[in-house]
Structures are given as C-alpha cells and as structure tokens.
N, CA and C atoms as a LAMMPS dump frame, in Angstrom:
ITEM: TIMESTEP
0
ITEM: NUMBER OF ATOMS
345
ITEM: BOX BOUNDS ff ff ff
-5.0000000000000000e+02 5.0000000000000000e+02
-5.0000000000000000e+02 5.0000000000000000e+02
-5.0000000000000000e+02 5.0000000000000000e+02
ITEM: ATOMS id mol type element x y z
1 1 1 N 336.786 406.021 -99.628
2 1 2 C 336.222 406.975 -98.682
3 1 3 C 336.99 408.295 -98.809
4 2 1 N 336.276 409.384 -98.949
5 2 2 C 336.92 410.674 -99.167
6 2 3 C 337.479 411.293 -97.893
7 3 1 N 336.842 411.077 -96.779
8 3 2 C 337.321 411.601 -95.497
9 3 3 C 337.619 410.409 -94.59
10 4 1 N 338.886 409.991 -94.529
11 4 2 C 339.203 408.78 -93.791
12 4 3 C 339.021 408.897 -92.28
13 5 1 N 339.079 410.119 -91.744
14 5 2 C 338.907 410.299 -90.296
15 5 3 C 337.954 411.446 -90.032
16 6 1 N 337.463 411.49 -88.821
17 6 2 C 336.577 412.581 -88.427
18 6 3 C 337.316 413.923 -88.469
19 7 1 N 338.588 413.933 -88.139
20 7 2 C 339.374 415.17 -88.157
21 7 3 C 339.466 415.736 -89.577
22 8 1 N 339.719 414.874 -90.554
23 8 2 C 339.785 415.317 -91.949
24 8 3 C 338.426 415.854 -92.387
25 9 1 N 337.377 415.151 -92.04
26 9 2 C 336.027 415.584 -92.388
27 9 3 C 335.73 416.965 -91.799
28 10 1 N 336.036 417.165 -90.52
29 10 2 C 335.76 418.451 -89.877
30 10 3 C 336.618 419.573 -90.466
31 11 1 N 337.855 419.262 -90.812
32 11 2 C 338.723 420.287 -91.409
33 11 3 C 338.181 420.725 -92.767
34 12 1 N 337.753 419.771 -93.566
35 12 2 C 337.206 420.11 -94.887
36 12 3 C 335.907 420.892 -94.735
37 13 1 N 335.058 420.508 -93.805
38 13 2 C 333.807 421.235 -93.583
39 13 3 C 334.086 422.668 -93.102
40 14 1 N 335.124 422.844 -92.292
41 14 2 C 335.485 424.192 -91.845
42 14 3 C 335.923 425.05 -93.033
43 15 1 N 336.679 424.466 -93.953
44 15 2 C 337.092 425.207 -95.149
45 15 3 C 335.897 425.575 -96.024
46 16 1 N 334.944 424.683 -96.127
47 16 2 C 333.718 424.986 -96.876
48 16 3 C 332.997 426.166 -96.222
49 17 1 N 332.941 426.161 -94.898
50 17 2 C 332.299 427.261 -94.173
51 17 3 C 332.978 428.598 -94.43
52 18 1 N 334.302 428.61 -94.465
53 18 2 C 335.042 429.842 -94.75
54 18 3 C 334.708 430.326 -96.159
55 19 1 N 334.665 429.406 -97.103
56 19 2 C 334.33 429.78 -98.48
57 19 3 C 332.93 430.332 -98.601
58 20 1 N 331.978 429.688 -97.951
59 20 2 C 330.597 430.155 -98.031
60 20 3 C 330.407 431.484 -97.311
61 21 1 N 331.162 431.704 -96.258
62 21 2 C 331.025 432.961 -95.52
63 21 3 C 331.589 434.14 -96.305
64 22 1 N 332.56 433.885 -97.166
65 22 2 C 333.207 434.996 -97.862
66 22 3 C 332.697 435.221 -99.278
67 23 1 N 332.029 434.253 -99.871
68 23 2 C 331.678 434.413 -101.286
69 23 3 C 330.699 435.562 -101.527
70 24 1 N 329.768 435.779 -100.618
71 24 2 C 328.777 436.837 -100.841
72 24 3 C 329.433 438.211 -100.851
73 25 1 N 330.384 438.423 -99.98
74 25 2 C 331.076 439.713 -99.924
75 25 3 C 331.905 439.911 -101.189
76 26 1 N 332.641 438.911 -101.574
77 26 2 C 333.494 439.004 -102.757
78 26 3 C 332.65 439.164 -104.014
79 27 1 N 331.546 438.432 -104.106
80 27 2 C 330.715 438.49 -105.304
81 27 3 C 330.092 439.863 -105.477
82 28 1 N 329.636 440.456 -104.413
83 28 2 C 329.037 441.799 -104.535
84 28 3 C 330.062 442.823 -105.004
85 29 1 N 331.278 442.719 -104.505
86 29 2 C 332.334 443.623 -104.955
87 29 3 C 332.635 443.389 -106.43
88 30 1 N 332.694 442.144 -106.843
89 30 2 C 332.959 441.811 -108.235
90 30 3 C 331.845 442.309 -109.147
91 31 1 N 330.598 442.134 -108.736
92 31 2 C 329.479 442.633 -109.536
93 31 3 C 329.528 444.149 -109.657
94 32 1 N 329.943 444.823 -108.592
95 32 2 C 330.078 446.266 -108.64
96 32 3 C 331.118 446.714 -109.649
97 33 1 N 332.136 445.905 -109.848
98 33 2 C 333.167 446.239 -110.823
99 33 3 C 332.761 445.848 -112.243
100 34 1 N 331.97 444.816 -112.38
101 34 2 C 331.617 444.315 -113.708
102 34 3 C 330.518 445.111 -114.397
103 35 1 N 329.628 445.722 -113.628
104 35 2 C 328.449 446.361 -114.215
105 35 3 C 328.452 447.862 -113.97
106 36 1 N 327.995 448.627 -114.961
107 36 2 C 327.862 450.073 -114.747
108 36 3 C 326.764 450.351 -113.721
109 37 1 N 326.765 451.54 -113.177
110 37 2 C 325.866 451.909 -112.086
111 37 3 C 324.407 451.607 -112.416
112 38 1 N 323.971 451.91 -113.623
113 38 2 C 322.554 451.726 -113.967
114 38 3 C 322.158 450.256 -114.075
115 39 1 N 323.111 449.325 -114.14
116 39 2 C 322.789 447.898 -114.235
117 39 3 C 323.159 447.117 -112.975
118 40 1 N 323.811 447.76 -112.013
119 40 2 C 324.267 447.047 -110.812
120 40 3 C 323.125 446.51 -109.965
121 41 1 N 322.071 447.286 -109.802
122 41 2 C 320.947 446.846 -108.978
123 41 3 C 320.34 445.555 -109.503
124 42 1 N 320.17 445.487 -110.806
125 42 2 C 319.611 444.27 -111.416
126 42 3 C 320.574 443.087 -111.244
127 43 1 N 321.856 443.329 -111.453
128 43 2 C 322.839 442.254 -111.304
129 43 3 C 322.858 441.742 -109.862
130 44 1 N 322.809 442.661 -108.899
131 44 2 C 322.805 442.254 -107.49
132 44 3 C 321.53 441.478 -107.147
133 45 1 N 320.395 441.922 -107.678
134 45 2 C 319.145 441.222 -107.361
135 45 3 C 319.134 439.83 -107.99
136 46 1 N 319.692 439.685 -109.175
137 46 2 C 319.753 438.36 -109.803
138 46 3 C 320.675 437.439 -109.013
139 47 1 N 321.796 437.972 -108.532
140 47 2 C 322.707 437.165 -107.719
141 47 3 C 322.008 436.687 -106.446
142 48 1 N 321.311 437.582 -105.786
143 48 2 C 320.631 437.221 -104.539
144 48 3 C 319.521 436.205 -104.811
145 49 1 N 318.757 436.412 -105.864
146 49 2 C 317.674 435.494 -106.203
147 49 3 C 318.226 434.113 -106.543
148 50 1 N 319.283 434.066 -107.32
149 50 2 C 319.858 432.77 -107.702
150 50 3 C 320.391 432.026 -106.48
151 51 1 N 321.006 432.735 -105.558
152 51 2 C 321.527 432.049 -104.371
153 51 3 C 320.386 431.524 -103.506
154 52 1 N 319.249 432.195 -103.503
155 52 2 C 318.093 431.708 -102.747
156 52 3 C 317.484 430.468 -103.41
157 53 1 N 317.554 430.418 -104.743
158 53 2 C 317.008 429.269 -105.46
159 53 3 C 317.863 428.016 -105.271
160 54 1 N 319.07 428.178 -104.79
161 54 2 C 319.939 427.033 -104.557
162 54 3 C 319.358 426.04 -103.575
163 55 1 N 318.426 426.448 -102.737
164 55 2 C 317.774 425.538 -101.807
165 55 3 C 317.045 424.413 -102.509
166 56 1 N 316.614 424.653 -103.748
167 56 2 C 315.972 423.6 -104.529
168 56 3 C 316.923 422.438 -104.789
169 57 1 N 318.184 422.736 -104.975
170 57 2 C 319.178 421.682 -105.147
171 57 3 C 319.329 420.836 -103.899
172 58 1 N 319.184 421.48 -102.739
173 58 2 C 319.253 420.72 -101.487
174 58 3 C 318.089 419.744 -101.376
175 59 1 N 316.911 420.197 -101.771
176 59 2 C 315.748 419.313 -101.724
177 59 3 C 315.922 418.143 -102.704
178 60 1 N 316.406 418.449 -103.897
179 60 2 C 316.642 417.392 -104.875
180 60 3 C 317.718 416.43 -104.366
181 61 1 N 318.744 416.962 -103.714
182 61 2 C 319.767 416.111 -103.122
183 61 3 C 319.193 415.195 -102.054
184 62 1 N 318.227 415.691 -101.29
185 62 2 C 317.565 414.859 -100.285
186 62 3 C 316.8 413.705 -100.909
187 63 1 N 316.113 413.996 -102.006
188 63 2 C 315.367 412.937 -102.701
189 63 3 C 316.346 411.904 -103.274
190 64 1 N 317.429 412.4 -103.898
191 64 2 C 318.435 411.473 -104.426
192 64 3 C 319.047 410.644 -103.307
193 65 1 N 319.296 411.274 -102.179
194 65 2 C 319.865 410.564 -101.042
195 65 3 C 318.959 409.442 -100.557
196 66 1 N 317.685 409.679 -100.558
197 66 2 C 316.733 408.647 -100.138
198 66 3 C 316.736 407.453 -101.08
199 67 1 N 316.827 407.738 -102.374
200 67 2 C 316.675 406.668 -103.362
201 67 3 C 317.997 406.033 -103.788
202 68 1 N 319.074 406.819 -103.82
203 68 2 C 320.35 406.308 -104.332
204 68 3 C 321.434 406.202 -103.27
205 69 1 N 321.218 406.817 -102.117
206 69 2 C 322.247 406.849 -101.081
207 69 3 C 322.888 408.228 -101.007
208 70 1 N 323.647 408.457 -99.952
209 70 2 C 324.185 409.801 -99.73
210 70 3 C 325.345 410.134 -100.654
211 71 1 N 326.121 409.145 -101.101
212 71 2 C 327.288 409.445 -101.935
213 71 3 C 326.902 410.054 -103.293
214 72 1 N 325.966 409.456 -104.047
215 72 2 C 325.561 410.112 -105.302
216 72 3 C 324.961 411.499 -105.067
217 73 1 N 324.203 411.662 -103.994
218 73 2 C 323.63 412.978 -103.689
219 73 3 C 324.731 413.987 -103.39
220 74 1 N 325.77 413.561 -102.69
221 74 2 C 326.903 414.431 -102.364
222 74 3 C 327.577 414.927 -103.644
223 75 1 N 327.84 414.016 -104.575
224 75 2 C 328.498 414.419 -105.813
225 75 3 C 327.574 415.239 -106.701
226 76 1 N 326.287 414.973 -106.654
227 76 2 C 325.336 415.774 -107.411
228 76 3 C 325.346 417.218 -106.903
229 77 1 N 325.377 417.397 -105.597
230 77 2 C 325.344 418.741 -105.019
231 77 3 C 326.686 419.448 -105.144
232 78 1 N 327.782 418.73 -104.999
233 78 2 C 329.102 419.357 -104.997
234 78 3 C 329.743 419.507 -106.356
235 79 1 N 329.393 418.645 -107.285
236 79 2 C 330.019 418.666 -108.605
237 79 3 C 329.917 419.991 -109.331
238 80 1 N 328.721 420.574 -109.457
239 80 2 C 328.62 421.872 -110.145
240 80 3 C 329.444 422.965 -109.461
241 81 1 N 329.522 422.937 -108.142
242 81 2 C 330.316 423.938 -107.43
243 81 3 C 331.796 423.837 -107.76
244 82 1 N 332.293 422.623 -107.865
245 82 2 C 333.696 422.424 -108.225
246 82 3 C 333.945 422.922 -109.648
247 83 1 N 333.048 422.612 -110.567
248 83 2 C 333.204 423.071 -111.948
249 83 3 C 333.189 424.597 -112.039
250 84 1 N 332.292 425.234 -111.297
251 84 2 C 332.241 426.7 -111.304
252 84 3 C 333.485 427.305 -110.668
253 85 1 N 334.002 426.676 -109.624
254 85 2 C 335.22 427.174 -108.985
255 85 3 C 336.395 427.137 -109.959
256 86 1 N 336.505 426.076 -110.725
257 86 2 C 337.575 425.98 -111.724
258 86 3 C 337.384 427.058 -112.799
259 87 1 N 336.14 427.265 -113.231
260 87 2 C 335.862 428.293 -114.239
261 87 3 C 336.246 429.683 -113.726
262 88 1 N 336.053 429.937 -112.45
263 88 2 C 336.386 431.247 -111.893
264 88 3 C 337.886 431.524 -111.911
265 89 1 N 338.693 430.488 -111.955
266 89 2 C 340.142 430.695 -112.027
267 89 3 C 340.539 431.423 -113.304
268 90 1 N 339.708 431.32 -114.339
269 90 2 C 340.01 431.931 -115.624
270 90 3 C 339.296 433.266 -115.833
271 91 1 N 338.569 433.724 -114.834
272 91 2 C 337.855 434.996 -114.935
273 91 3 C 338.839 436.144 -114.754
274 92 1 N 338.814 437.067 -115.689
275 92 2 C 339.703 438.218 -115.605
276 92 3 C 339.167 439.207 -114.574
277 93 1 N 340.039 439.683 -113.719
278 93 2 C 339.618 440.629 -112.68
279 93 3 C 339.412 442.002 -113.308
280 94 1 N 338.21 442.559 -113.143
281 94 2 C 337.939 443.884 -113.725
282 94 3 C 338.612 444.991 -112.913
283 95 1 N 338.897 446.094 -113.594
284 95 2 C 339.49 447.247 -112.914
285 95 3 C 338.445 447.921 -112.038
286 96 1 N 338.857 448.373 -110.88
287 96 2 C 337.951 449.105 -109.991
288 96 3 C 337.594 450.435 -110.632
289 97 1 N 336.309 450.766 -110.645
290 97 2 C 335.858 452.049 -111.159
291 97 3 C 335.781 452.141 -112.667
292 98 1 N 335.945 451.048 -113.378
293 98 2 C 335.94 451.097 -114.844
294 98 3 C 334.601 451.566 -115.393
295 99 1 N 333.508 451.313 -114.688
296 99 2 C 332.181 451.688 -115.164
297 99 3 C 331.623 452.923 -114.459
298 100 1 N 332.412 453.524 -113.596
299 100 2 C 331.931 454.701 -112.877
300 100 3 C 331.962 455.925 -113.787
301 101 1 N 331.083 456.876 -113.498
302 101 2 C 331.067 458.141 -114.229
303 101 3 C 332.34 458.915 -113.898
304 102 1 N 332.76 459.863 -114.75
305 102 2 C 333.997 460.618 -114.489
306 102 3 C 334.02 461.27 -113.098
307 103 1 N 332.897 461.828 -112.641
308 103 2 C 332.854 462.456 -111.32
309 103 3 C 333.088 461.421 -110.224
310 104 1 N 332.47 460.252 -110.373
311 104 2 C 332.643 459.19 -109.377
312 104 3 C 334.077 458.688 -109.365
313 105 1 N 334.725 458.625 -110.548
314 105 2 C 336.119 458.189 -110.607
315 105 3 C 337.01 459.154 -109.847
316 106 1 N 336.764 460.443 -110.028
317 106 2 C 337.576 461.44 -109.327
318 106 3 C 337.374 461.314 -107.822
319 107 1 N 336.137 461.13 -107.381
320 107 2 C 335.883 460.964 -105.95
321 107 3 C 336.525 459.694 -105.425
322 108 1 N 336.495 458.624 -106.225
323 108 2 C 337.113 457.368 -105.819
324 108 3 C 338.616 457.536 -105.658
325 109 1 N 339.247 458.229 -106.616
326 109 2 C 340.682 458.435 -106.539
327 109 3 C 341.05 459.293 -105.345
328 110 1 N 340.217 460.274 -105.041
329 110 2 C 340.498 461.125 -103.879
330 110 3 C 340.338 460.358 -102.573
331 111 1 N 339.359 459.451 -102.547
332 111 2 C 339.102 458.735 -101.293
333 111 3 C 340.19 457.73 -100.96
334 112 1 N 340.955 457.275 -101.955
335 112 2 C 341.995 456.313 -101.649
336 112 3 C 343.395 456.936 -101.646
337 113 1 N 343.466 458.234 -101.929
338 113 2 C 344.764 458.914 -101.917
339 113 3 C 345.26 459.052 -100.473
340 114 1 N 346.572 458.889 -100.266
341 114 2 C 347.1 459.051 -98.899
342 114 3 C 346.932 460.471 -98.41
343 115 1 N 346.724 460.623 -97.144
344 115 2 C 346.503 461.961 -96.554
345 115 3 C 347.753 462.459 -95.886
C-alpha cells in the first residue's frame, strides 16, 4: 500500500495540488524564454491545447479502473507524469530575454535596474 494512513494520503494529495497550481505559471514563463516573440503565441497555444487534451487520459483511466481496478489505473495516469518530471531535471534553464529584440532587451534591462 502506497499511503499507509489517511494523513499520508492527504499530505501527498496536497503536494500534488501545489504542483498542479504552479506548473501553468512556470511553464508559461519557460515558454517565453525558450521561443522568440514571433513563435511564442503558437507555443503557448499548443501548451494550452495539450493540457486540455489531458482529460482524455482521465477518461481512459476510468475505463481501466472499471476493468482492472484502481491501482493499475493510478499507475497508468501517474507514470508518464513521473517520467516527465525526471526528464525536466535535465532541462537547461534558458537565459531571460535571449530571444528578445535588441530594443526589448534594453527595456528589460532598464525595468529590472535598481532605482
């Protein structure tokens, strides 16, 4: 059994909630750093579309849960997320403003300079 007590189960679920609440904010910032201005809109729309399509996995997990039980469905739904989380540990953090135009870089530097 992965969660031996209700307290452990609730603590882990709370951590999942914190992760899900923050990933969208962090991902948008990361996409802004990874893509030049002319490609950011497309990258953001693909991210939003893909996250909406994730509901299909929930439906498939429900079908698996009915036929195989909740444990295989749990690992089916959570396994890819764990693999992606490990892969993200090796992602190099891009420099802020690396894809901005020279004028935008100057404005960015001015906006963060101490006053």
